[in-house]
N, C-alpha and C positions, 0 to 999 in steps of 0.2 A: 503493499500499500504507501502509495506518497504521501508527499507533506499534505496537510491541509495548507491554507496560507490566504489572505484575506482576498485572493482573486476567486476561490473556488469554496470556502468552507461557508459565506453566511447563506443565511436563509433568507429568503423574501423579507422586509421589513415586518417585524410584528408589532400590531398594534399595542403602545404603553398599558399594562396592567402591573407593573412592579413599580410602588414606588423606593427611589432609592434616595436618603439621605445621606447629606455629603459636606464636605468641603472642599472647593475646588484646587487649594493646595496642596493637600493630602495625598502621599504617595499610594494608601491603601487604597482611597477613594477613586482615584486615578488609574490602579491596575483595574479597578470594577468598570471603568468608562468605557477602557481599552478593549477588555474583555466584549462588554456587551457590543460595540460597535464591529468586533472580528466575527459574531456570530448573527449580526442583524436583529438584534433586540433593542425595542426602542425604551427607556428608561423616564418616569416621572423624577423630575430631579426636586429633590426638598432641598434647597440650600438652608445651610447651620450656620449661625455666627459662634462660634464656640466660645468667644471672650467674652460674647455676652451671654453666656450661659442658655444657649437654646438647647444644646441637649441635658440639661438638666432641669428641665420644667416639668413637673409632674405628669403631664400625656407623654412626653419621650421615655421616660422613664420609667413608666409602666409597661413598655414595648421594648425597653432596652436598658435594664438596670444597670449595665458598666457604661452608660452614659457615652458611648465612643460612634465614632463613623469610620466608614461607611457601615450603616445598615438598610436593609430592605425590607419591605414589608408588600409579602406577596399573596393575597385573600386572607387566611388566616394565620399566616407563617411571619414573623419577625424572625430574622438572624443576622446577626453581625459576624464579625472576625471575615478581612477579606478574602482568605481561602477558600472559607467555608461558603461563603456567598456565590465567588467563583465557580465554583463545582458545581453548585447547586444551581446555576443559572445555564452552566454549558448543558449538566445533565439533563436541565427539563426543557429548554428551548433551544439547544443548538441541533441541527439539520443531520449534522453527524458530529455526536460528543466525543467520539474515539479519537479524530482529527486532533484536538487540543489538549485530552485527557484519557491517555490508550487503554486499551483494554489488555494488553498483551501485559504479563506481570510484572517482567522486567522493565518495560518501556515505563509502566506507571509507576514502578519503584523508582525510577531516576527522577520522576517529576515531584514525586515524594521527598525524595531525599533534596532536592532543590529546595523546596517550600520550609524543610527545616533548617538548610543552610540560611536562608534568607530572614531567617527571623535574628542570629545575629549580626548580618550583614547589614539589614537593616538597621539594628540597632546602636550599631559603630557611625553608622554614618548619618544618622539623626543625631546622637549625642555630640556631634563633631558641628552640624550645621544649624539645629535649631538655637542655641544660644546665641550665635550670630545674629539668624534672623528674628528672635524673637527678643532680644535683650541689647543688641548690636554690642555684642562680645567681641573680643579679639579672638582671632582663632587659637584655639588650646593645641601645642606643638604634641601633648601626650595622646590626646586625643585621634590626632589629626594619624598617628604612627597606628593605631589600630584600622583607622580606616584603610591605610596602606595596606596593612594585614589583608583585611576583608577585599582588596582590589587584587592583593597579590595571588590568594587562594581562587578568587571567582576567573582570572584571567586563566590561570592552570587549567582549570576546569574546562574552559572554552576552548583549549586546546584542540585542534581538528574537529570541531564541532563549528556547525551552523547557528546554533540556537544553543541557550545553556541546557537544555536536556539531552540535545541529539542533532539530529538535520532538519527537524521539524520545529516550529511554532508549537509550542505548549501552554499551558496556563503558565507555567512558571516563570514566563519569562516577562509578564506583562507586572507583575512584583517587581523584579529584580531590577525592570527598567524604571519606574517608576521613581523607585529610592536613588537609582543613578541619579536621576536629573535633579537631586537634591544639591549635588554637589559643584552644579552649574551657576550657585550662588556666588558671586565674587568671581566667577571664570577659572575655579578650581581646574588643575587641569588631569585629566585619568586618561589621557590618550596618553603622551608622550611615551613613558614606559609602561603601557598594557596592550600590545597591537592585538590580542585575540579581543580584549573588550573594546577598543577601538574599532574594528572589523564589525562588532556584534552591535555596537551601538548604532552604526550608521546602516545598519539593516534595518533596527528596530525604528529609527527615525523616518525610514522611507514608508513605513507603512502607510496608507493613506488616512487616515485617523488620527495619527500621531499628535499630530500638530492641535487637531481640534481639541482631543482630551486632555491635553498637558496645557492649553492654551492660560487656565487660570494662575498656574503658578507662575507661568512664566511673565503676567502680566503684572504678579505682584514681586518677581526678582528686579523687573523694567521698574516701576515705579519707588522702591528702596533704593535701585540706583541714582534716581534723577536728582 
């Protein structure tokens, strides 16, 4: 079976039935947005202002006591955590769910491994970037070392591969890429020393929906750099 890809995996556009509670700057939210575009699913965007506490209202807490984004509401089902959301939406709404989340045991195991790796990778990047974005702090050299370690590991894992889990685009690519974009704040160079990441980054940015799904983050970066 060949790879799925944005040219042949998407079903015809599905009328919105799923509410997505999100903040556009959030990498996990943007991962869900990319997955939805890839499978041709329209979502009802419910934008939350996290700084104003809109994820801690009684109504939202009744739906998601963890008060985090992304959160989806699909009929009676409320679901949070981006991996759980992507797996659910892909399983239910993709024309061919196996293209992004293989049914072959070994191929799926590789995707699941990347889900696990992503937790620390994302945490290291977030811990480095968030203080600079939210509090205007200078870059922390110790936190940057952890970012470099994560990038070195990812670069090694990408050797000989087109995408993070192999030759085909999978659910794992969306979260990994969304986290990587955080490093575009203040132009962090993650390309010069990591050729495999650089090539994969270019492939991900070539997806027809990449710019639309990540627009909110880059507008935030632009406004803070002005």
